[in-house]
C-alpha positions as CSV (number, residue, x, y, z in Angstrom):
1,M,12.8,54.8,42.6
2,S,13.7,51.0,41.8
3,Q,12.5,49.8,38.4
4,T,9.9,47.2,38.4
5,A,7.4,46.4,35.7
6,F,4.8,49.2,35.7
7,R,1.2,48.0,36.4
8,G,-1.8,49.8,37.3
9,V,-3.8,53.1,37.0
10,F,-1.2,55.6,35.8
11,T,-3.3,58.8,36.0
12,I,-2.7,62.0,34.3
13,P,-2.9,65.2,36.4
14,C,-4.7,68.1,34.6
15,T,-2.9,71.5,34.3
16,P,-5.0,74.1,36.0
17,F,-5.2,77.5,34.9
18,D,-6.2,80.7,36.7
19,E,-8.6,83.4,35.5
20,T,-5.8,85.1,33.5
21,G,-4.9,81.9,31.6
22,E,-1.7,81.4,33.5
23,I,-0.8,77.9,35.1
24,D,-1.9,77.9,38.6
25,W,1.3,76.1,39.9
26,P,0.1,75.7,43.4
27,G,-3.0,74.0,42.3
28,F,-0.9,71.8,40.1
29,R,0.9,70.5,43.1
30,R,-2.2,69.9,44.8
31,V,-3.6,67.8,41.7
32,I,-0.5,65.7,42.0
33,D,-1.3,65.1,45.7
34,F,-4.8,64.4,44.9
35,C,-3.7,61.7,42.5
36,V,-1.4,60.1,45.0
37,A,-4.1,60.2,47.6
38,C,-6.6,58.5,45.4
39,G,-4.4,55.7,45.1
40,A,-2.9,56.2,41.7
41,H,0.1,53.5,40.8
42,G,1.9,56.4,38.9
43,V,1.4,59.7,37.3
44,V,2.0,61.0,33.9
45,W,2.5,64.8,32.7
46,P,2.0,66.4,30.3
47,V,-0.1,64.5,27.9
48,N,-3.3,65.1,26.2
49,A,-5.5,65.3,29.4
50,S,-3.0,67.8,30.6
51,A,-3.6,70.2,28.0
52,F,0.1,70.1,26.8
53,A,-0.5,71.4,23.3
54,V,-1.4,74.9,24.8
55,L,1.7,74.9,27.0
56,T,4.9,76.7,26.1
57,D,8.0,74.9,25.9
58,E,9.1,76.7,29.1
59,E,6.0,75.7,31.0
60,R,6.5,72.1,30.2
61,L,10.2,72.2,31.1
62,K,9.4,73.8,34.3
63,G,6.4,71.5,35.1
64,M,8.4,68.4,34.6
65,R,10.9,69.3,37.2
66,W,8.0,70.3,39.7
67,A,5.9,67.1,38.9
68,V,8.9,64.8,39.8
69,E,10.0,66.8,42.9
70,H,6.5,66.9,44.2
71,A,5.7,63.4,43.6
72,A,8.9,63.0,45.8
73,G,9.3,59.2,44.9
74,R,5.8,58.4,46.1
75,V,4.7,57.0,42.7
76,P,6.5,56.7,39.5
77,V,6.4,59.8,37.2
78,V,6.0,59.3,33.5
79,L,7.0,62.7,31.6
80,G,5.5,63.4,28.4
81,V,8.0,64.3,25.9
82,Q,6.2,64.3,22.5
83,G,7.6,67.2,20.2
84,V,6.8,68.4,16.6
85,S,10.2,66.9,15.4
86,T,12.8,64.6,16.7
87,P,15.0,67.4,17.9
88,H,11.9,68.9,19.8
89,A,11.1,65.5,21.4
90,A,15.1,64.9,22.3
91,M,14.9,68.3,24.1
92,F,12.3,67.4,26.5
93,S,13.8,63.9,26.8
94,R,16.9,65.3,28.1
95,R,15.1,67.3,30.6
96,A,13.2,64.2,31.6
97,S,16.4,62.5,32.3
98,E,17.9,65.6,34.1
99,V,15.1,65.9,36.6
100,G,14.7,62.1,37.2
101,A,11.9,60.9,35.7
102,D,11.0,57.1,35.8
103,A,9.9,56.9,32.5
104,V,8.9,59.1,29.4
105,I,5.9,58.6,27.0
106,A,5.7,60.2,23.4
107,M,3.2,60.1,20.5
108,T,4.6,60.7,17.1
109,P,5.1,64.3,15.9
110,Y,1.5,65.9,16.3
111,V,1.5,68.9,14.1
112,Q,2.4,67.3,10.7
113,Q,1.6,63.7,10.2
114,V,4.5,61.4,9.6
115,E,3.6,58.4,7.3
116,D,7.2,57.2,6.5
117,E,7.9,54.3,8.9
118,E,12.0,55.2,8.8
119,A,11.1,58.8,10.2
120,I,9.0,57.3,12.9
121,L,11.9,55.0,13.7
122,Q,14.3,57.9,13.8
123,Y,12.0,59.9,16.0
124,Y,12.0,57.3,18.8
125,Q,15.7,56.7,18.4
126,G,16.2,60.5,19.0
127,I,14.0,60.1,22.3
128,S,16.0,56.8,23.3
129,A,19.4,58.5,22.8
130,A,18.4,60.9,25.2
131,V,17.3,58.9,28.2
132,D,18.1,55.6,30.1
133,V,14.7,54.9,31.3
134,P,11.7,53.1,29.6
135,I,9.7,54.7,26.9
136,F,6.1,54.5,26.2
137,I,4.8,54.7,22.6
138,Q,1.6,56.5,22.9
139,N,-0.6,55.5,19.8
140,H,-3.1,58.2,19.5
141,V,-5.1,59.8,16.5
142,R,-3.5,63.3,17.3
143,G,-0.2,61.9,16.1
144,S,0.2,59.6,13.3
145,V,-1.7,56.4,14.1
146,L,0.6,53.7,14.1
147,S,0.1,50.0,12.9
148,V,0.8,47.1,14.9
149,E,3.5,46.2,12.7
150,T,5.3,49.7,12.8
151,M,4.9,49.4,16.8
152,A,6.4,46.0,16.7
153,R,9.5,47.4,14.6
154,V,9.9,50.4,16.9
155,I,9.8,48.1,19.9
156,G,12.3,45.6,18.4
157,E,14.8,48.1,17.1
158,V,14.8,51.0,19.7
159,E,16.6,50.7,22.9
160,H,14.4,51.4,25.9
161,V,10.9,51.4,24.1
162,D,9.3,48.9,26.6
163,Y,5.5,50.1,26.9
164,V,2.6,51.1,24.7
165,K,-0.3,53.2,25.4
166,E,-2.8,52.2,22.7
167,E,-5.8,54.3,22.1
168,S,-6.3,54.1,18.4
169,F,-9.4,52.5,16.6
170,P,-10.1,49.5,17.1
171,V,-8.5,49.7,20.5
172,T,-9.1,46.2,21.6
173,H,-8.2,44.5,18.6
174,K,-4.8,46.5,18.5
175,I,-4.1,45.7,22.1
176,T,-4.4,41.8,21.3
177,G,-2.6,42.0,18.0
178,L,0.2,44.0,19.7
179,I,0.6,41.5,22.7
180,E,0.5,38.6,20.2
181,R,2.9,39.9,17.8
182,V,5.8,41.3,20.5
183,G,5.3,38.8,23.4
184,D,8.0,39.4,26.0
185,Q,9.6,42.1,23.8
186,V,7.2,44.6,25.6
187,K,6.7,44.9,29.3
188,G,3.3,46.2,29.0
189,V,0.4,47.8,27.0
190,F,-1.7,50.4,28.8
191,G,-5.3,51.4,27.8
192,G,-6.4,55.2,27.6
193,A,-9.6,56.9,26.6
194,G,-10.3,57.8,30.3
195,G,-11.1,54.1,31.1
196,R,-14.0,53.8,28.9
197,N,-12.7,50.7,27.5
198,L,-11.1,49.2,30.6
199,M,-13.8,46.3,31.0
200,L,-13.0,45.0,27.4
201,E,-9.2,45.8,28.0
202,H,-8.4,44.0,31.0
203,P,-9.4,40.4,29.7
204,R,-6.8,41.2,26.8
205,G,-4.1,41.4,29.0
206,V,-3.3,45.2,29.5
207,A,-0.8,46.2,32.0
208,G,-2.9,49.4,33.2
209,Q,-4.9,52.2,32.3
210,M,-3.9,56.0,31.8
211,P,-6.9,58.1,32.5
212,G,-7.4,61.7,33.1
213,C,-7.1,62.2,36.9
214,H,-10.6,63.6,37.9
215,V,-12.0,60.3,39.3
216,T,-8.5,58.5,39.8
217,D,-10.0,57.0,43.0
218,V,-13.0,55.2,41.2
219,V,-10.9,54.0,38.3
220,V,-8.5,52.6,40.8
221,R,-11.3,50.8,42.3
222,L,-12.4,49.5,39.0
223,W,-8.8,48.3,38.3
224,N,-8.5,46.8,41.6
225,A,-11.8,44.8,41.3
226,L,-10.5,43.5,37.9
227,E,-7.2,42.4,39.1
228,A,-9.1,40.6,42.0
229,G,-11.3,38.6,39.7
230,D,-14.5,40.4,41.0
231,L,-16.6,40.9,38.2
232,V,-19.7,41.7,40.2
233,E,-17.9,44.7,41.7
234,A,-16.2,46.0,38.6
235,K,-19.5,46.0,36.6
236,R,-21.1,47.9,39.6
237,V,-18.2,50.5,39.6
238,F,-18.2,50.6,35.8
239,G,-21.8,51.1,35.7
240,L,-21.8,54.3,38.0
241,L,-18.8,55.8,35.9
242,S,-20.8,55.2,32.5
243,P,-22.9,58.2,32.7
244,L,-19.7,60.4,33.3
245,F,-18.1,58.9,30.3
246,A,-21.2,59.6,28.1
247,L,-21.6,63.1,29.4
248,E,-17.8,63.7,28.6
249,S,-18.0,62.4,25.2
250,L,-20.9,64.8,24.6
251,Q,-18.8,67.7,25.8
252,G,-21.2,68.1,28.5
253,T,-18.3,68.4,31.1
254,T,-14.4,68.5,31.3
255,Y,-11.8,66.9,33.4
256,P,-11.0,70.3,35.0
257,E,-14.8,71.2,35.8
258,V,-15.1,67.9,38.0
259,L,-11.9,68.5,39.7
260,R,-13.4,72.0,40.6
261,R,-16.6,70.5,41.9
262,R,-14.3,67.9,43.9
263,R,-12.5,71.0,45.5
264,V,-9.3,70.0,44.0
265,I,-8.5,73.2,41.9
266,E,-10.0,76.6,41.9
267,S,-11.0,77.2,38.5
268,S,-11.8,74.8,35.4
269,R,-11.0,77.3,32.9
270,G,-9.1,76.5,29.8
271,R,-6.8,78.5,27.6
272,L,-8.6,78.1,24.1
273,A,-12.3,78.7,23.2
274,G,-14.1,75.3,23.9
275,S,-11.5,73.8,26.3
276,Q,-13.5,74.4,29.3
277,A,-16.8,73.2,30.2
278,N,-19.8,74.5,28.0
279,M,-22.5,73.2,30.1
280,D,-26.2,73.8,29.9
281,E,-28.7,73.3,32.8
282,Y,-29.2,69.8,31.8
283,D,-25.6,69.3,31.9
284,E,-25.2,70.8,35.3
285,R,-28.1,68.8,36.7
286,A,-26.5,65.4,35.1
287,L,-23.2,66.2,36.5
288,D,-24.6,66.7,40.1
289,E,-26.4,63.6,39.9
290,I,-23.5,61.6,38.5
291,L,-21.0,62.9,41.1
292,G,-23.7,62.3,43.9
293,D,-23.8,58.6,42.6
294,L,-20.0,58.3,42.6
295,E,-19.3,60.2,45.9
296,P,-19.6,57.0,47.9
297,L,-16.7,55.5,45.9
298,F,-14.5,58.6,46.5
299,T,-11.4,57.8,48.9
300,W,-10.7,61.5,49.0
301,S,-12.6,64.4,49.9
302,D,-11.9,68.0,50.8
303,G,-15.7,68.8,52.0
304,P,-19.0,68.6,50.0
305,L,-19.1,68.6,46.4
306,I,-19.7,72.1,44.7
307,P,-23.2,71.7,43.1
308,S,-24.5,73.2,39.7
309,A,-21.3,75.5,39.0
310,P,-22.0,79.0,38.2
311,G,-20.2,78.5,34.9
312,A,-17.0,77.4,33.6
313,G,-13.8,79.2,34.8
314,S,-15.7,80.1,38.4
315,T,-13.3,81.6,40.8
316,T,-14.5,80.1,44.0
317,V,-11.5,79.6,46.2
318,V,-11.3,76.1,47.6
319,G,-8.8,74.2,49.6
320,P,-6.2,75.0,52.1
321,S,-3.2,77.3,51.7
322,D,-0.6,78.4,53.9
323,G,-0.5,81.7,52.4
324,A,2.7,81.3,50.7
325,G,1.7,79.6,47.5
326,D,2.4,76.0,48.8
327,V,-0.6,73.6,49.4
328,E,-0.8,71.7,52.7
329,P,-0.3,68.1,52.3
330,F,-3.4,65.5,52.1
331,D,-4.3,63.2,54.7
332,R,-3.3,60.3,52.3
333,T,-5.4,57.8,54.4
334,G,-8.6,59.3,52.7
């Protein structure tokens, strides 16, 4: 894929699991098709919203190849190469290069906090040595939160570091500070946190947004309205999204549960306790109403929404299959 500056909604496919806790690989391919059909400008896997931390190295390496191959050039693919150390991240970076990723993204090491700036610099240098594509710094509390000054140094001294995904507090101030500090040295700063801050980030000059994929079509609509300068439409769409953001912040639902209700995946279970929807009857009703309000904004549908789920991890079978484990392609016209 020809390299132009990345811009827009680079959505994050969730990693679906079956009832035994194994990755549902046909479901994974279906999620990627869903992201493309919803108008995503790119996809990013595996990162936090992909449950990368509970995947084995083998699963990450396999999924990286599948993500690129299944996207098949329809959108750019950014592969998550974060590791617990420089050699670990370099291994994933070499794999990303082998499979043809359009870019890579990495937090700092996420098991042991790294405070030494030289060690952080060496970490990104190790990633850069393994790839010849743009690198995103992901600044997230799960890793070691980086200051504007440290990110500016990494951008200035490490080849290929061209982008930042900023989602550490206070995110809006750090976005502005970084853009003012590095200027043309960085090709773009993206926001995260599922799009919750996009109305405040866009006026500050972000190049895009990297949300979980469950309502990609609605976030794309919000982004397109902001890009067009249509603040009336942007505020209307954001208003409809706000109750979902609130429910998620209260852990009243999960990205996979919304995907299950939208008939994209079969199960919303996670691999760890607390990683799947822990919803009471009030959450169930709230999510029914929220998705009902959002449904007119959906550009992809595979039948009616599934209301009032019988519980996280439902095994309701949804979506077409040819019986051989491959999913049928979506009608990309929506």
